[in-house]
C-alpha angles and dihedrals in degrees: 000000000000107000090205087069095052126084103219089201086076087073089062089051090048091052091051091048091050091050099044101026087208129094092216096048093042090053091051091047094062099029099255130131120253095248090050089054092047089054090047090053091050090052091047090053090053094044094052096031090229134099089237092191134039130192112271111177107302094340142047130272120207120239122230089265091053091051090052090049091049091058092053100033101065097060091045094054091042088056091049092050091048088051092053099040121091109270115262124217126194111186093196091066101026118121097189124140116221119202115202135175120206139143112266091247088059090048090053094044103038115002096051088067089044091056089050088052091050092051090053101038103026107028095167096051122102125213126198116193125188128180099210106125094180113094096005093132090054089047090052090047096055094037099249088130133028102209140012120205113193144094111293129190091210142343114242122223112288095036134096123215130196124186117230104183142322129248138183124218125252134179117248122204138163114279093249095045114140089228089071090062093053139055106283101217130148092277091056092045092055094040096066122069118253139220111232115207120192097246139112086257092067094045094050092050094046093048091052093047091050090049087057092046092252134124135188127213112244105201094177127039118190140146100224127085092201094054090047092053092052092048093048089051092057103036142043091254120126121227121197117211141160110273097247091051092044090054091055091046091056088055092054101042138020094272136133135202129239126190115252113255091208124070111242135176117259112258125230123211108217139182115222129194140166121262093243088069095047096102098029106126095214090047091050089054089050094052096042091051092052090048090053092052092045090055091053090053095045 
């Protein structure tokens, strides 16, 4: 049978007739008039080439064909209703895997608490976190990752971005650093060697220095905040970090913060995702959970 010639709404009418075994009651059940239900029954008889119902007293009795249809109809309509209803997501039973990219400082500051929340609220869910910033937009585009948490200059078409919190940059040095006993001006900032970490923070700083015709000497280039903190604690190198990250670094190592002697724009930590995940119920839970934790930090 050609489905294009079949009104699938007739199946809803058939379900009501099977449940009520009365044209009048079936019509009331689904909000139709009695004549409209009578016409639907006539079309059902023609579609299935069977009378489907016969008069029994003041009601209708299903034929053998109608009883066979009742057995098969309920699961079909349940599947259709599930298909059309908004998706449901129960984190307590979910077995999703979320794939996230974020700098290790963000993992320490934000996603560590997120993982604790997952362990508590979604114990069967797996999370994979990578710190590679290069190519993360391409990875989102092809679906290799679900979410990127970082500082982004802009969000290309096809992506959604949500701000989590703002930070300003500070210089981080070891507690006994000579710079702490002097005026920490721009000359002092540029005099000491720096630790360059592969993050948006470093690129924003370098772009601003270049705009002013200045350049810092980066004696160490790494891609790990943790390694940078350990190096800064043992050397005279300066490390530049967002203030919230710097505060946590000073808790983990014998470090101190100095105000930046160069004016820089405030940085926003964002979460970025592809449009295809915008209405995904599990992804909405992921984003909302990260937002809740970010608000606690901010």
